[in-house]
C-alpha positions in Angstrom: -42.5 0.5 -26.8 -41.1 -1.0 -29.8 -43.5 0.6 -32.1 -42.8 4.1 -31.2 -38.9 3.4 -30.9 -39.0 2.1 -34.4 -41.1 5.0 -35.9 -38.5 7.4 -34.7 -35.7 5.7 -36.5 -36.8 6.6 -40.1 -38.2 10.0 -39.0 -34.9 11.3 -37.3 -32.8 11.3 -40.5 -35.6 13.4 -42.2 -35.5 15.7 -39.3 -31.6 16.2 -39.8 -32.4 16.9 -43.6 -35.1 19.6 -42.6 -32.4 21.1 -40.3 -30.1 21.3 -43.1 -32.6 22.8 -45.8 -34.2 25.2 -43.3 -32.0 28.2 -43.9 -32.2 27.7 -47.8 -29.0 28.3 -49.7 -27.4 30.0 -46.8 -26.7 26.7 -45.0 -24.1 27.3 -42.3 -21.6 24.8 -41.0 -23.2 25.0 -37.5 -26.5 24.0 -38.9 -25.1 21.1 -41.1 -23.2 19.9 -37.8 -26.3 20.2 -35.7 -28.2 17.6 -37.9 -25.7 15.0 -37.0 -27.4 14.6 -33.5 -30.8 13.4 -35.0 -28.9 11.1 -37.4 -26.9 9.6 -34.4 -30.0 9.2 -32.4 -31.5 7.1 -35.2 -28.6 4.6 -34.7 -29.3 4.4 -30.9 -33.1 3.7 -31.8 -32.0 1.2 -34.4 -30.0 -0.6 -31.7 -32.9 -0.6 -29.1 -35.2 -1.8 -31.8 -32.7 -4.6 -32.7 -32.8 -5.5 -28.9 -36.6 -5.7 -28.6 -36.7 -7.5 -31.9 -34.4 -10.1 -30.5 -36.1 -10.5 -27.0 -39.8 -9.9 -27.9 -39.9 -11.5 -31.3 -41.0 -10.0 -34.8 -43.5 -7.4 -34.9 -45.6 -6.0 -37.9 -46.8 -2.4 -37.9 -49.6 -1.8 -40.5 -51.3 1.5 -41.5 -54.1 0.0 -43.4 -56.8 -2.6 -42.8 -55.5 -5.8 -44.6 -59.0 -7.5 -44.3 -60.7 -4.8 -46.3 -60.5 -6.6 -49.7 -63.2 -4.3 -51.1 -61.6 -1.0 -50.7 -58.6 0.4 -52.5 -55.7 0.3 -49.8 -52.0 1.2 -49.9 -50.1 -1.7 -48.3 -47.7 0.5 -46.2 -46.4 -1.2 -43.0 -43.3 -2.5 -41.5 -42.1 -5.8 -40.4 -39.4 -5.7 -37.7 -37.5 -8.8 -37.0 -33.9 -9.8 -36.2 -32.8 -9.3 -39.8 -34.3 -6.0 -40.3 -32.9 -4.8 -36.9 -29.5 -5.8 -37.9 -29.7 -4.0 -41.1 -31.1 -0.9 -39.6 -28.3 -0.8 -37.2 -25.5 -1.2 -39.9 -27.4 1.5 -42.0 -27.6 3.9 -39.4 -24.1 3.5 -38.1 -22.8 3.9 -41.6 -24.9 6.9 -42.5 -23.8 8.5 -39.2 -20.2 8.2 -39.9 -20.8 9.2 -43.7 -22.7 12.4 -42.8 -20.2 13.5 -40.1 -17.5 13.2 -42.5 -19.3 15.0 -45.3 -19.9 17.9 -43.1 -16.3 18.9 -43.2 -15.3 17.2 -46.6 -18.1 18.8 -48.7 -18.2 22.1 -46.9 -16.9 24.4 -49.9 -19.0 22.7 -52.5 -21.7 25.0 -54.2 -24.5 22.4 -53.6 -23.6 21.6 -49.9 -27.2 21.8 -48.7 -28.7 19.6 -51.5 -25.9 17.0 -51.0 -26.4 16.7 -47.1 -30.3 16.5 -47.4 -29.9 13.6 -50.0 -27.6 11.7 -47.5 -30.5 12.1 -44.8 -33.1 11.1 -47.3 -31.1 8.0 -48.4 -30.7 7.1 -44.8 -34.5 7.1 -44.3 -35.3 5.2 -47.6 -32.7 2.5 -46.6 -34.3 2.1 -43.2 -37.9 1.8 -44.6 -36.6 -0.6 -47.4 -35.1 -3.1 -45.0 -38.2 -3.0 -42.6 -40.9 -3.2 -45.2 -43.8 -5.6 -44.5 -44.6 -6.6 -48.0 -43.0 -6.9 -51.4 -44.7 -3.8 -53.0 -43.6 -1.4 -50.3 -40.0 -3.0 -50.5 -40.0 -2.3 -54.3 -41.2 1.2 -54.0 -38.4 2.0 -51.9 -36.1 -0.1 -53.8 -37.0 2.3 -56.9 -36.4 5.2 -54.8 -33.0 4.1 -54.0 -32.2 3.7 -57.7 -33.3 7.4 -58.2 -31.1 8.6 -55.3 -28.2 6.9 -56.9 -28.7 9.2 -59.9 -29.1 12.3 -57.8 -26.1 11.5 -55.4 -23.8 11.5 -58.5 -24.0 15.2 -57.5 -22.0 17.0 -60.1 -24.0 16.5 -63.1 -22.2 19.2 -65.0 -19.2 16.9 -65.3 -19.6 14.8 -68.5 -18.2 11.5 -67.1 -20.2 11.9 -63.9 -23.5 12.3 -65.9 -22.7 9.4 -68.1 -21.8 7.2 -65.0 -25.1 8.4 -63.4 -27.1 7.6 -66.5 -25.5 4.2 -66.8 -26.4 3.3 -63.3 -29.9 4.6 -63.8 -30.4 2.5 -67.0 -28.9 -0.8 -65.9 -30.8 -0.8 -62.5 -33.9 -0.4 -64.6 -33.3 -3.6 -66.5 -32.7 -5.6 -63.3 -35.6 -3.9 -61.6 -38.0 -5.0 -64.4 -37.2 -8.7 -63.5 -37.9 -8.0 -59.8 -41.2 -6.3 -60.6 -42.1 -9.4 -62.8 -41.2 -11.6 -59.8 -43.5 -9.6 -57.5 -46.4 -9.8 -60.0 -45.8 -13.6 -60.2 -45.8 -14.0 -56.6 -49.2 -12.3 -56.2 -50.6 -14.4 -58.9 -49.4 -17.6 -57.4 -49.8 -17.0 -53.8 -52.3 -14.0 -53.6 -50.4 -12.1 -51.1 -47.4 -9.9 -50.8 -47.3 -9.5 -47.0 -44.1 -11.5 -46.1 -45.1 -13.6 -43.1 -48.3 -14.8 -45.0 -46.2 -15.2 -48.2 -43.9 -17.5 -46.5 -46.6 -19.6 -44.8 -48.5 -20.1 -48.1 -45.4 -20.8 -50.1 -44.3 -23.4 -47.5 -47.8 -25.2 -47.8 -48.0 -24.9 -51.5 -46.2 -26.7 -54.3 -47.6 -24.5 -57.2 -46.4 -24.5 -60.6 -46.6 -21.9 -63.4 -47.1 -22.7 -67.2 -44.4 -20.8 -69.0 -45.4 -22.5 -72.2 -48.6 -24.5 -73.0 -47.9 -27.9 -71.8 -44.6 -26.9 -69.9 -44.9 -26.5 -66.2 -42.3 -24.9 -64.2 -41.9 -24.8 -60.5 -43.5 -21.6 -59.1 -40.8 -20.9 -56.2 -38.1 -21.4 -58.7 -39.5 -19.0 -61.4 -40.1 -16.4 -58.7 -36.8 -16.5 -57.1 -34.8 -16.5 -60.5 -36.7 -13.2 -61.2 -35.9 -11.9 -57.7 -32.3 -13.0 -58.1 -31.9 -10.9 -61.2 -33.3 -7.8 -59.4 -30.6 -8.6 -56.7 -27.9 -9.0 -59.2 -28.6 -5.5 -60.4 -28.3 -3.7 -57.0 -25.3 -5.8 -55.8 -23.4 -5.2 -59.1 -23.2 -9.0 -60.2 -22.0 -10.1 -63.6 -23.1 -8.9 -66.2 -24.9 -6.0 -64.3 -21.5 -4.9 -62.8 -21.0 -2.2 -65.3 -22.8 0.6 -63.5 -20.5 0.5 -60.5 -17.2 1.9 -62.0 -19.1 4.8 -63.5 -20.6 5.7 -60.1 -17.2 6.1 -58.7 -17.2 9.8 -60.2 -19.5 10.8 -57.4 -18.1 12.3 -54.1 -15.9 10.0 -52.1 -18.5 10.1 -49.2 -21.1 8.9 -51.4 -19.2 6.2 -52.9 -18.4 5.3 -49.3 -22.1 5.1 -48.6 -22.8 3.3 -51.7 -20.2 0.5 -51.3 -21.0 0.4 -47.4 -24.7 0.3 -47.6 -26.5 0.7 -50.7 -24.8 -2.2 -52.6 -25.6 -4.7 -50.0 -29.4 -4.4 -50.8 -29.0 -7.5 -53.1 -27.7 -9.7 -50.3 -30.5 -8.4 -48.0 -33.3 -9.2 -50.5 -32.0 -12.8 -50.8 -31.9 -13.2 -47.0 -35.2 -11.4 -46.6 -36.7 -14.2 -49.0 -34.6 -16.9 -47.7 -37.8 -19.2 -47.1 -38.4 -18.7 -50.8 -34.9 -19.2 -52.0 -34.6 -22.3 -49.8 -37.3 -23.9 -51.8 -35.5 -23.9 -55.0 -32.0 -25.7 -55.5 -32.0 -24.4 -59.1 -31.9 -20.7 -58.0 -29.4 -21.5 -55.4 -27.0 -23.1 -57.8 -27.6 -20.3 -60.3 -26.8 -17.7 -57.6 -23.5 -19.7 -56.7 -22.4 -19.7 -60.3 -23.2 -16.1 -60.6 -21.4 -15.1 -57.2 -18.3 -17.2 -58.0 -18.0 -15.6 -61.6 -18.4 -12.1 -60.1 -15.9 -12.7 -57.3 -13.3 -13.9 -59.8 -13.8 -11.2 -62.3 -14.0 -8.5 -59.8 -10.8 -9.5 -57.9 -9.0 -9.9 -61.2 -9.9 -6.5 -62.6 -8.9 -4.9 -59.1 -5.5 -6.3 -59.7 -4.8 -4.3 -62.8 -6.3 -0.9 -61.7 -4.2 2.1 -61.3 -6.7 4.4 -59.6 -7.4 4.2 -55.8 -11.1 4.5 -56.1 -11.2 2.0 -59.2 -9.3 -0.4 -57.0 -11.7 -0.3 -54.1 -14.8 -0.3 -56.6 -13.6 -3.5 -58.2 -12.7 -5.0 -54.8 -16.4 -4.3 -53.9 -17.7 -6.1 -56.9 -15.6 -9.2 -56.0 -16.8 -9.0 -52.3 -20.4 -8.8 -53.4 -19.8 -11.9 -55.7 -18.4 -13.6 -52.4 -21.6 -12.7 -50.6 -23.9 -13.9 -53.3 -22.1 -17.1 -53.6 -22.4 -17.7 -49.9 -26.2 -17.1 -50.4 -26.0 -19.7 -53.1 -24.3 -22.3 -50.9 -27.2 -22.0 -48.2 -25.1 -20.1 -45.8 -27.5 -17.0 -45.5 -26.3 -16.0 -42.2 -22.8 -16.1 -43.2 -23.7 -13.7 -46.0 -25.2 -11.2 -43.6 -22.2 -11.5 -41.4 -20.0 -10.8 -44.5 -22.3 -8.0 -45.5 -21.8 -6.3 -42.2 -18.0 -6.8 -42.0 -17.5 -5.5 -45.5 -19.9 -2.5 -45.0 -18.0 -1.4 -42.0 -14.6 -1.9 -43.6 -15.5 -0.2 -47.1 -17.0 2.8 -45.3 -13.7 3.2 -43.3 -11.6 2.5 -46.6 -13.4 5.1 -48.8 -13.3 7.8 -46.1 -9.6 7.2 -45.8 -9.4 7.3 -49.7 -10.9 10.6 -49.6 -8.2 11.9 -47.1 -5.6 10.6 -49.3 -7.1 12.2 -52.5 -7.6 15.6 -50.7 -4.1 15.5 -49.4 -2.6 14.6 -52.8 -4.5 17.6 -54.2 -3.0 20.0 -51.7 0.6 18.5 -51.7 2.0 18.3 -55.1 4.7 15.8 -53.9 2.5 13.4 -52.1 2.9 10.5 -52.0 6.5 10.9 -51.0 8.8 8.7 -53.0 12.2 9.7 -51.7 12.5 6.7 -49.2 14.8 4.1 -50.3 13.2 0.8 -50.4 16.1 -1.1 -52.2 17.6 -2.4 -49.0 14.3 -4.1 -48.1 13.8 -5.5 -51.6 17.2 -7.0 -51.4 16.7 -8.9 -48.3 16.1 -12.6 -48.5 12.8 -13.8 -47.3 13.0 -16.0 -44.1 12.3 -19.6 -44.5 10.7 -19.6 -41.1 8.1 -17.2 -42.3 7.4 -19.2 -45.6 7.3 -22.5 -43.8 4.8 -21.2 -41.1 2.6 -19.7 -43.7 2.8 -22.8 -45.9 2.2 -25.4 -43.2 -0.6 -23.2 -41.7 -2.5 -22.9 -44.9 -1.9 -26.6 -45.8 -3.2 -28.1 -42.6 -6.8 -26.9 -43.0 -7.3 -27.9 -46.9 -5.8 -31.3 -45.9 -8.5 -31.7 -43.3 -11.0 -30.5 -45.9 -10.2 -33.1 -48.4 -10.2 -35.8 -45.8 -13.7 -34.8 -44.6 -14.9 -34.3 -48.1 -13.9 -37.7 -49.3 -15.2 -39.5 -46.3 -12.2 -40.5 -44.8 -13.3 -38.9 -41.5 -16.8 -39.5 -40.2 -17.7 -36.7 -37.9 -21.2 -35.6 -37.2 -20.1 -31.9 -37.6 -19.3 -32.5 -41.3 -22.1 -34.4 -42.5 -23.4 -31.7 -44.8 -21.5 -29.9 -47.6 -22.5 -26.5 -45.9 -20.3 -27.4 -42.9 -17.4 -28.3 -45.2 -18.0 -25.1 -47.1 -17.7 -23.0 -43.9 -14.3 -24.7 -43.2 -13.3 -24.1 -46.8 -14.2 -20.2 -46.3 -12.0 -20.2 -43.0 -9.2 -21.5 -45.0 -9.5 -19.0 -48.1 -9.8 -16.1 -45.9 -6.9 -17.1 -43.6 -4.7 -17.9 -46.6 -5.3 -14.4 -48.2 -4.2 -12.8 -44.9 -1.3 -14.9 -44.4 -0.2 -14.5 -48.1 -0.1 -10.7 -47.4 1.9 -11.1 -44.1 4.8 -12.7 -46.2 5.6 -9.4 -47.7 6.8 -8.0 -44.3 10.4 -8.3 -44.9 11.8 -5.7 -42.5 10.1 -7.4 -39.4 11.8 -10.2 -37.6 10.7 -13.6 -39.1 9.5 -14.9 -35.6 7.3 -12.0 -35.3 5.7 -12.6 -38.7 5.3 -16.1 -38.0 3.6 -15.4 -34.7 1.4 -12.9 -36.5 0.3 -15.6 -39.0 -0.7 -18.0 -36.2 -2.6 -15.4 -34.4 -4.3 -14.3 -37.8 -5.4 -17.9 -38.2 -6.8 -18.3 -34.7 -8.7 -15.0 -35.2 -10.1 -15.9 -38.5 -11.2 -19.2 -37.2 -12.8 -17.7 -34.2 -14.6 -15.1 -36.2 -16.0 -17.7 -38.7 -17.0 -20.1 -36.0 -18.8 -17.1 -34.3 -20.5 -16.2 -37.5 -21.7 -19.8 -38.1 -22.8 -20.6 -34.6 -23.8 -17.5 -32.8 -24.8 -15.4 -35.9 -26.7 -18.2 -37.7 -28.7 -18.9 -34.4 -29.4 -15.4 -33.9 -31.0 -14.7 -37.4 -32.3 -18.3 -37.9 -33.1 -19.7 -34.5 -34.7 -22.9 -36.1 -31.9 -25.4 -36.7 -34.1 -27.4 -39.1 -34.6 -24.4 -41.1 -30.8 -23.9 -41.6 -30.4 -27.4 -42.3 -33.0 -27.3 -45.0 -31.2 -24.4 -46.8 -27.9 -26.4 -46.7 -29.7 -29.2 -48.1 -31.3 -27.3 -50.9 -27.9 -25.9 -51.9 -26.0 -29.2 -52.0 -24.1 -29.6 -55.1 -23.7 -32.9 -57.0 -20.9 -34.8 -55.1 -18.5 -34.9 -58.4 -18.9 -31.2 -58.7 -18.3 -30.4 -55.0 -15.1 -32.6 -55.0 -13.9 -30.9 -58.1 -14.3 -27.4 -56.6 -12.6 -28.3 -53.3 -9.8 -30.1 -55.0 -9.4 -27.7 -57.7 -9.2 -24.5 -55.4 -6.8 -26.3 -53.0 -4.3 -27.2 -55.7 -4.5 -23.7 -57.0 -3.8 -22.3 -53.5 -0.8 -24.7 -53.0 0.6 -24.0 -56.4 0.2 -20.4 -55.7 2.3 -20.7 -52.6 5.1 -22.3 -54.5 5.0 -19.7 -57.3 5.3 -16.8 -54.8 8.2 -18.6 -52.9 10.1 -18.9 -56.2 9.4 -15.5 -57.3 10.5 -14.2 -53.9 13.9 -15.9 -53.9 14.5 -14.8 -57.6 14.0 -18.2 -59.2 12.8 -17.9 -62.8 9.8 -20.2 -63.8 10.2 -21.5 -67.4 6.8 -21.4 -69.0 5.9 -22.1 -72.7 5.9 -19.2 -75.0 2.1 -19.5 -75.5 1.4 -19.2 -71.8 3.4 -15.8 -71.6 1.5 -14.6 -74.6 -1.7 -15.6 -72.8 -0.9 -13.7 -69.8 -0.4 -10.5 -71.6 -3.6 -11.1 -73.4 -5.5 -11.5 -70.2 -3.9 -8.6 -68.7 -5.0 -6.4 -71.5 -8.5 -8.0 -71.4 -8.8 -7.3 -67.7 -7.4 -3.7 -68.1 -10.2 -2.9 -70.5 -12.8 -4.5 -68.3 -13.4 -7.4 -70.7 -14.5 -4.8 -73.4 -18.0 -4.9 -71.8 -18.5 -1.3 -72.1 -17.9 -1.2 -75.7 -19.9 -4.4 -76.3 -22.9 -2.9 -74.5 -22.5 0.3 -76.4 -22.6 -1.6 -79.8 -25.7 -3.4 -78.7 -27.3 -0.3 -77.8 -26.5 1.2 -81.1 -27.8 -1.7 -82.9 -31.0 -1.7 -80.9 -31.7 2.0 -81.8 -30.9 1.3 -85.5 -33.4 -1.6 -85.4 -36.0 0.8 -83.7 -35.6 3.5 -86.2 -35.9 1.1 -89.2 -39.1 -0.4 -87.7 -40.4 3.2 -87.0 -39.7 4.2 -90.7 -41.6 1.1 -91.9 -44.5 1.8 -89.9 -44.6 5.4 -91.0 -44.5 4.2 -94.7 -47.3 1.7 -94.0 -49.4 4.4 -92.5 -49.0 6.8 -95.5 -50.2 4.3 -97.9 
């Protein structure tokens, strides 16, 4: 039952694509709308597959004889477990929404048929990628996804769009080279690429690789570091994040599909290889650092954007950094939960963004600026609102500090991972509550009540993610504990991060309170100058595009010089 149900899931989007292209260039609106039904049915099939995978256990479907070592076989097969079931359900849900929206949004486009067919093909490729039974098949669909990103740019006649598509294709090739090297090294060390067999052999083996004569390196660390680079490329981690802003010239539904589904591939890859990543503390620490840097850079650049799609794009970079950081802390299930929540949110955000852009093109005076907001700006902020927000966001960090420094001895907080989950609860609730403080036209008691309800909601959702979702994806508690243990940071560094983040957030509260009440903060002149320089730096995206362009030009000059020298030697 599970086999046939699953096999229909990737085939149904292809059926939808065939319906679209059947009538050639004369694709009608009715034909395009008809293709929604097989795509929506694929979502139902994915949900059924997830149910069977959760109740009956993982299942492997192979279309070749794995024991036939003497014959040339193509390792084509599927491995369906809870993780792949969750990802398939998310992908098919997002693709159904994106396709349904695109039927109307792109109707007057000249390449309407090609665009819709590519959406269907991308759906199929994503489903096959997350359910691949071995690394080679996963890599093949990973590569197809990169090619589709180039094609989905759609309007290649527009120079910025073509340049963005080319940059995307080039940068992803660099990251994928590391991914391929990791796959080759995996086969060399463990002798298999089949996921269940690979995890079993890796757990039982403590192999090393010689990166230099007389210098041995842990095999799991070498492999996972290469895999991490591949994940950094697809999930737009620093310094591979440059391709994402260029991809925003694509049609808005495509950017919605990209930011809601495709860019999550890096987080999925790390979770799919969690048993390998859990064997290397070095790789997890590297993922934590990379994710943290990306989250800070992405969020900072987002604040200085004046384009709605660019704002959402850099927000995605920051959120993907947040996701990789969670993986680096050993909270793999929390990263998947974040992936799902972000995917659904960004799909909705980009489609609403498309509505705003379309309305702005049709109405010259949109958005309307005739409303007078001066009255609201002059209103004094309620002290009750600020007091509620400040106390609410201060109670949890105080508890974190007490737990971290051993003042309280509770079994729940014996590992850094549990404290980190609590820290994430505080950060998320603080962000939401800081936003609520801007509601001036609403009664203060209503805002305060909303703050408390927001805190309860965030706490509930995180506890659900930690308990229920972790148990669902990783039923073995010892496995989860081993991931947190491998990701443990040195105590001094862990304390420094917790204390530093807490102090910054509390100081931010005081700063916002004083600014809201019109009180000036005297800062040294060099700090004011530094603020302006940082703003210009972020506005220009750290000048990374110019730096990469110069490096490319220098490399090309070097290649031409070497080529001329070789031609001169050949003539002699």
